[in-house]
C-alpha atoms as a printed R data frame, in Angstrom:
    type eleno elety resid chain resno      x       y       z
1   ATOM     1    CA   UNK     A     1 27.363  75.212  93.538
2   ATOM     2    CA   UNK     A     2 25.783  78.686  92.324
3   ATOM     3    CA   UNK     A     3 27.816  81.944  91.498
4   ATOM     4    CA   UNK     A     4 27.714  85.126  93.544
5   ATOM     5    CA   UNK     A     5 26.423  86.391  90.139
6   ATOM     6    CA   UNK     A     6 24.000  83.586  89.346
7   ATOM     7    CA   UNK     A     7 22.437  84.099  93.280
8   ATOM     8    CA   UNK     A     8 21.620  87.847  92.383
9   ATOM     9    CA   UNK     A     9 19.823  87.302  88.849
10  ATOM    10    CA   UNK     A    10 16.365  87.757  90.526
11  ATOM    11    CA   UNK     A    11 16.319  84.021  92.294
12  ATOM    12    CA   UNK     A    12 14.093  83.490  95.397
13  ATOM    13    CA   UNK     A    13 16.143  85.199  97.686
14  ATOM    14    CA   UNK     A    14 14.628  83.676 100.830
15  ATOM    15    CA   UNK     A    15 16.342  80.236  99.642
16  ATOM    16    CA   UNK     A    16 19.365  82.132 100.142
17  ATOM    17    CA   UNK     A    17 21.554  82.914 103.103
18  ATOM    18    CA   UNK     A    18 22.503  86.089 104.008
19  ATOM    19    CA   UNK     A    19 25.979  85.519 103.670
20  ATOM    20    CA   UNK     A    20 25.357  84.488 100.410
21  ATOM    21    CA   UNK     A    21 22.956  87.508  99.225
22  ATOM    22    CA   UNK     A    22 25.727  90.029 101.123
23  ATOM    23    CA   UNK     A    23 28.502  88.310  98.754
24  ATOM    24    CA   UNK     A    24 25.896  88.411  95.835
25  ATOM    25    CA   UNK     A    25 25.096  92.115  96.339
26  ATOM    26    CA   UNK     A    26 28.762  93.383  95.867
27  ATOM    27    CA   UNK     A    27 28.918  91.625  92.324
28  ATOM    28    CA   UNK     A    28 28.932  94.730  90.008
29  ATOM    29    CA   UNK     A    29 25.938  94.795  87.434
30  ATOM    30    CA   UNK     A    30 28.352  94.273  84.661
31  ATOM    31    CA   UNK     A    31 29.006  90.729  85.685
32  ATOM    32    CA   UNK     A    32 25.395  89.845  87.183
33  ATOM    33    CA   UNK     A    33 24.120  90.502  83.247
34  ATOM    34    CA   UNK     A    34 26.860  88.114  82.057
35  ATOM    35    CA   UNK     A    35 25.848  85.532  84.345
36  ATOM    36    CA   UNK     A    36 21.942  85.828  83.226
37  ATOM    37    CA   UNK     A    37 23.196  85.016  80.225
38  ATOM    38    CA   UNK     A    38 24.940  82.178  81.205
39  ATOM    39    CA   UNK     A    39 22.069  80.803  83.385
40  ATOM    40    CA   UNK     A    40 21.255  77.102  82.404
41  ATOM    41    CA   UNK     A    41 24.480  75.986  80.402
42  ATOM    42    CA   UNK     A    42 26.450  73.570  81.878
43  ATOM    43    CA   UNK     A    43 30.056  73.404  83.540
44  ATOM    44    CA   UNK     A    44 32.375  73.258  80.883
45  ATOM    45    CA   UNK     A    45 35.876  71.042  81.589
46  ATOM    46    CA   UNK     A    46 38.690  73.698  81.154
47  ATOM    47    CA   UNK     A    47 41.017  72.527  78.174
48  ATOM    48    CA   UNK     A    48 44.054  74.099  76.960
49  ATOM    49    CA   UNK     A    49 42.747  76.147  73.592
50  ATOM    50    CA   UNK     A    50 44.267  77.910  70.671
51  ATOM    51    CA   UNK     A    51 44.082  81.650  71.006
52  ATOM    52    CA   UNK     A    52 42.096  82.088  68.294
53  ATOM    53    CA   UNK     A    53 38.984  79.716  69.907
54  ATOM    54    CA   UNK     A    54 39.189  81.259  73.445
55  ATOM    55    CA   UNK     A    55 37.319  84.664  73.738
56  ATOM    56    CA   UNK     A    56 34.239  81.999  72.081
57  ATOM    57    CA   UNK     A    57 34.748  79.422  74.548
58  ATOM    58    CA   UNK     A    58 35.082  81.825  77.692
59  ATOM    59    CA   UNK     A    59 32.381  83.624  77.104
60  ATOM    60    CA   UNK     A    60 29.980  80.523  77.154
61  ATOM    61    CA   UNK     A    61 32.377  79.199  80.502
62  ATOM    62    CA   UNK     A    62 30.442  79.879  83.880
63  ATOM    63    CA   UNK     A    63 33.955  79.662  85.308
64  ATOM    64    CA   UNK     A    64 34.349  83.062  83.867
65  ATOM    65    CA   UNK     A    65 32.949  86.228  84.220
66  ATOM    66    CA   UNK     A    66 33.389  89.041  81.513
67  ATOM    67    CA   UNK     A    67 34.472  92.555  82.894
68  ATOM    68    CA   UNK     A    68 35.038  95.276  80.469
69  ATOM    69    CA   UNK     A    69 37.423  93.641  77.792
70  ATOM    70    CA   UNK     A    70 38.806  91.233  80.497
71  ATOM    71    CA   UNK     A    71 37.600  87.796  81.530
72  ATOM    72    CA   UNK     A    72 37.636  86.880  85.354
73  ATOM    73    CA   UNK     A    73 37.396  83.948  87.318
74  ATOM    74    CA   UNK     A    74 33.946  83.304  88.359
75  ATOM    75    CA   UNK     A    75 34.084  81.912  92.218
76  ATOM    76    CA   UNK     A    76 31.767  80.727  94.221
77  ATOM    77    CA   UNK     A    77 31.040  82.980  97.126
78  ATOM    78    CA   UNK     A    78 32.582  81.589 100.752
79  ATOM    79    CA   UNK     A    79 30.169  80.315 103.193
80  ATOM    80    CA   UNK     A    80 30.565  82.010 106.559
81  ATOM    81    CA   UNK     A    81 32.320  80.642 109.170
82  ATOM    82    CA   UNK     A    82 32.406  81.087 112.933
83  ATOM    83    CA   UNK     A    83 33.024  85.173 113.905
84  ATOM    84    CA   UNK     A    84 35.963  83.490 116.133
85  ATOM    85    CA   UNK     A    85 37.729  81.819 113.496
86  ATOM    86    CA   UNK     A    86 38.093  84.763 110.705
87  ATOM    87    CA   UNK     A    87 41.386  86.341 111.903
88  ATOM    88    CA   UNK     A    88 43.044  82.909 112.142
89  ATOM    89    CA   UNK     A    89 41.426  81.714 108.751
90  ATOM    90    CA   UNK     A    90 42.456  85.143 106.987
91  ATOM    91    CA   UNK     A    91 45.998  85.089 108.644
92  ATOM    92    CA   UNK     A    92 46.745  81.635 107.247
93  ATOM    93    CA   UNK     A    93 44.687  82.646 103.659
94  ATOM    94    CA   UNK     A    94 47.073  85.631 103.561
95  ATOM    95    CA   UNK     A    95 50.459  83.910 104.779
96  ATOM    96    CA   UNK     A    96 49.837  81.291 102.161
97  ATOM    97    CA   UNK     A    97 49.561  83.731  99.477
98  ATOM    98    CA   UNK     A    98 52.387  86.074 100.343
99  ATOM    99    CA   UNK     A    99 54.379  82.676 100.027
100 ATOM   100    CA   UNK     A   100 53.162  81.913  96.568
101 ATOM   101    CA   UNK     A   101 53.633  85.710  95.255
102 ATOM   102    CA   UNK     A   102 56.854  85.581  94.048
103 ATOM   103    CA   UNK     A   103 57.111  88.271  91.993
104 ATOM   104    CA   UNK     A   104 55.929  90.052  95.195
105 ATOM   105    CA   UNK     A   105 53.287  92.240  93.071
106 ATOM   106    CA   UNK     A   106 50.554  92.108  95.954
107 ATOM   107    CA   UNK     A   107 52.365  92.499  98.961
108 ATOM   108    CA   UNK     A   108 52.088  96.181  99.787
109 ATOM   109    CA   UNK     A   109 50.189  99.006  97.915
110 ATOM   110    CA   UNK     A   110 51.168  99.809  94.646
111 ATOM   111    CA   UNK     A   111 51.616 103.792  94.562
112 ATOM   112    CA   UNK     A   112 53.886 103.069  97.309
113 ATOM   113    CA   UNK     A   113 55.845 100.205  95.763
114 ATOM   114    CA   UNK     A   114 56.131 101.723  92.725
115 ATOM   115    CA   UNK     A   115 55.816 105.376  93.062
116 ATOM   116    CA   UNK     A   116 56.967 106.453  89.324
117 ATOM   117    CA   UNK     A   117 53.817 104.190  88.562
118 ATOM   118    CA   UNK     A   118 51.495 106.017  91.148
119 ATOM   119    CA   UNK     A   119 49.846 108.603  89.215
120 ATOM   120    CA   UNK     A   120 49.330 106.098  86.072
121 ATOM   121    CA   UNK     A   121 47.777 103.591  88.119
122 ATOM   122    CA   UNK     A   122 45.280 105.546  90.349
123 ATOM   123    CA   UNK     A   123 43.902 107.247  87.316
124 ATOM   124    CA   UNK     A   124 43.181 103.370  86.228
125 ATOM   125    CA   UNK     A   125 41.955 101.571  89.505
126 ATOM   126    CA   UNK     A   126 39.826 103.344  91.841
127 ATOM   127    CA   UNK     A   127 39.931 101.187  94.449
128 ATOM   128    CA   UNK     A   128 43.708  99.920  95.273
129 ATOM   129    CA   UNK     A   129 43.973  96.548  97.477
130 ATOM   130    CA   UNK     A   130 46.794  94.738  98.401
131 ATOM   131    CA   UNK     A   131 47.520  91.855 101.142
132 ATOM   132    CA   UNK     A   132 48.949  94.554 103.591
133 ATOM   133    CA   UNK     A   133 46.312  96.862 103.766
134 ATOM   134    CA   UNK     A   134 43.841  93.721 103.891
135 ATOM   135    CA   UNK     A   135 45.936  92.342 106.698
136 ATOM   136    CA   UNK     A   136 46.482  95.527 108.757
137 ATOM   137    CA   UNK     A   137 43.606  97.633 108.040
138 ATOM   138    CA   UNK     A   138 40.501  95.133 106.509
139 ATOM   139    CA   UNK     A   139 40.747  91.808 108.535
140 ATOM   140    CA   UNK     A   140 40.342  93.331 111.990
141 ATOM   141    CA   UNK     A   141 36.511  95.008 110.659
142 ATOM   142    CA   UNK     A   142 35.510  91.530 108.741
143 ATOM   143    CA   UNK     A   143 31.934  89.798 110.346
144 ATOM   144    CA   UNK     A   144 32.226  87.446 107.375
145 ATOM   145    CA   UNK     A   145 35.170  85.236 105.345
146 ATOM   146    CA   UNK     A   146 33.390  86.542 102.085
147 ATOM   147    CA   UNK     A   147 34.627  90.253 103.021
148 ATOM   148    CA   UNK     A   148 38.597  88.625 102.485
149 ATOM   149    CA   UNK     A   149 37.420  86.701  99.254
150 ATOM   150    CA   UNK     A   150 36.243  89.964  97.945
151 ATOM   151    CA   UNK     A   151 39.125  91.936  99.120
152 ATOM   152    CA   UNK     A   152 41.723  89.386  97.490
153 ATOM   153    CA   UNK     A   153 39.168  89.323  94.460
154 ATOM   154    CA   UNK     A   154 40.039  92.959  94.282
155 ATOM   155    CA   UNK     A   155 43.490  92.818  94.594
156 ATOM   156    CA   UNK     A   156 43.678  90.293  91.460
157 ATOM   157    CA   UNK     A   157 41.203  92.132  89.569
158 ATOM   158    CA   UNK     A   158 42.981  95.278  89.993
159 ATOM   159    CA   UNK     A   159 46.414  93.923  88.482
160 ATOM   160    CA   UNK     A   160 44.627  92.207  85.631
161 ATOM   161    CA   UNK     A   161 42.765  95.660  84.536
162 ATOM   162    CA   UNK     A   162 45.599  97.761  85.168
163 ATOM   163    CA   UNK     A   163 48.061  95.373  83.200
164 ATOM   164    CA   UNK     A   164 45.771  94.149  80.321
165 ATOM   165    CA   UNK     A   165 44.747  90.542  79.234
166 ATOM   166    CA   UNK     A   166 47.860  89.053  77.333
167 ATOM   167    CA   UNK     A   167 50.399  90.585  79.946
168 ATOM   168    CA   UNK     A   168 52.458  87.987  81.934
169 ATOM   169    CA   UNK     A   169 51.206  89.944  85.405
170 ATOM   170    CA   UNK     A   170 47.393  89.072  83.987
171 ATOM   171    CA   UNK     A   171 48.073  85.641  83.765
172 ATOM   172    CA   UNK     A   172 49.948  85.431  87.070
173 ATOM   173    CA   UNK     A   173 46.846  87.521  88.951
174 ATOM   174    CA   UNK     A   174 44.457  85.082  86.895
175 ATOM   175    CA   UNK     A   175 46.183  81.820  88.236
176 ATOM   176    CA   UNK     A   176 46.693  83.103  91.806
177 ATOM   177    CA   UNK     A   177 42.608  84.241  91.481
178 ATOM   178    CA   UNK     A   178 41.851  80.850  90.501
179 ATOM   179    CA   UNK     A   179 43.319  78.859  93.371
180 ATOM   180    CA   UNK     A   180 41.340  80.981  96.103
181 ATOM   181    CA   UNK     A   181 38.190  78.405  96.544
182 ATOM   182    CA   UNK     A   182 40.727  75.552  96.702
183 ATOM   183    CA   UNK     A   183 43.009  77.413  99.249
184 ATOM   184    CA   UNK     A   184 39.814  78.544 101.414
185 ATOM   185    CA   UNK     A   185 38.892  74.769 101.773
186 ATOM   186    CA   UNK     A   186 42.247  73.513 102.786
187 ATOM   187    CA   UNK     A   187 42.703  76.234 105.142
188 ATOM   188    CA   UNK     A   188 39.400  75.428 106.791
189 ATOM   189    CA   UNK     A   189 39.891  71.561 106.888
190 ATOM   190    CA   UNK     A   190 43.034  72.118 108.484
191 ATOM   191    CA   UNK     A   191 41.362  74.218 111.164
192 ATOM   192    CA   UNK     A   192 38.674  71.638 111.529
193 ATOM   193    CA   UNK     A   193 35.985  73.937 110.203
194 ATOM   194    CA   UNK     A   194 33.050  72.236 108.563
195 ATOM   195    CA   UNK     A   195 31.761  73.616 105.115
196 ATOM   196    CA   UNK     A   196 28.797  72.744 103.561
197 ATOM   197    CA   UNK     A   197 28.949  70.769 100.219
């Protein structure tokens, strides 16, 4: 499967659906540059590594995008589903993620939950996002399920960016982020929504 970054690297866009193009357009130029260096590389199996070798391996890993000084999971863009199914699928995914969020890091806006961190947080994070904002403000306006994926990724990316690589919350967010595609597939299967292979 191609990632959103790889689809945005100047390949024939006529072979890409409009959903994939929308998702590809949402990728930052920095991440797109990273993927262009990775084109043509084989997918590597994820294995535990010693700290010293980690950075080198991840630069060559097609499942990881480099963003600034941090490493992020590189997930394929979710395919579109029927418009009338988006609210239900979004609600189920958010419900499962809310239950998985044992630390309650993503349930509400950081500036609201931690007022003493608000100024610092907003000085680092340009576009805050959380599960409640997604559920109450964003979901009703979604026209494509990939918009939910983008908002969830933004939520986890913000946590990684603010806390920094090596912090427990960085790893916590990465683990939730890495499970998004499997969660999407599982929920779609439960709702009898067929996805392209």
